[in-house]
N, C-alpha and C positions, 0 to 999 in steps of 0.2 A: 672864214667862209665867205664866199660872195655872193650877192643876191643874183638870182637868174634873171634874165631878160623877161619882160612882161609876156612876150608872147609864149613863153616856155611854161609859166604858171597854169596849174590846171584851174578850170572855172568852176564855179558852184554847179553841183548838180551831175559832176563828171565822175566816174568811176576810176579808183586808182587802185594800184597795188603796191604794197611795201616792199622796199628793197631789202634783200636778205641781210644786210649788215646791221639792220635795226632791231632794237629790244621788242617792239611790237610784233614785227615778224617771227621772233623766237618764242614769243608768247602765244603765237596762234592767231593773231589778228592780221592776217595778210591782204584782206580786201576791205574797202570801204567806199564811201561816197563824200565828195567835198561838200559841206554844208554852209561854209562860211570862210570869211577872207579877214585877216588884220595886215593891213599895210602901213608900215611906219617910214620914218626917212631913211633907216639903214636896213630894214629887214621885212620879211613877209612870212607870214604864218598863216597855215591853212588849218581849219576845223574839219576833221574828217570823222564820220560817225562809221565804225567799224561793223562788219557784219556779224561776225560770232559773239562779241561781246557787249554790243549795243553802245560802248562808251564812245564820247566824243573827245577827242584830244587835238591839241593844236600842234602841228608839226611843221618843220620847215620842208619846203617843195623839193629839195634835193634828196629826202628820204623815200620818195615815191616816183612812180611813173604811172602817166594815164594808160587804162587799158581799154576804155570804150568812149 
């Protein structure tokens, strides 16, 4: 899996929608807000707080798209 360009990564506070191929989408957590970011040398993970469950999960940016 390749790391997305920096300008493609959602920023903290942005609303995101999970893509249909993810487990979170299938479990009903379709929308959320980015609440944090973990940047490493070879990876990027975003902490997303989901609307339905209220859980915060760390996910790769390729599993979501910005909606607002």
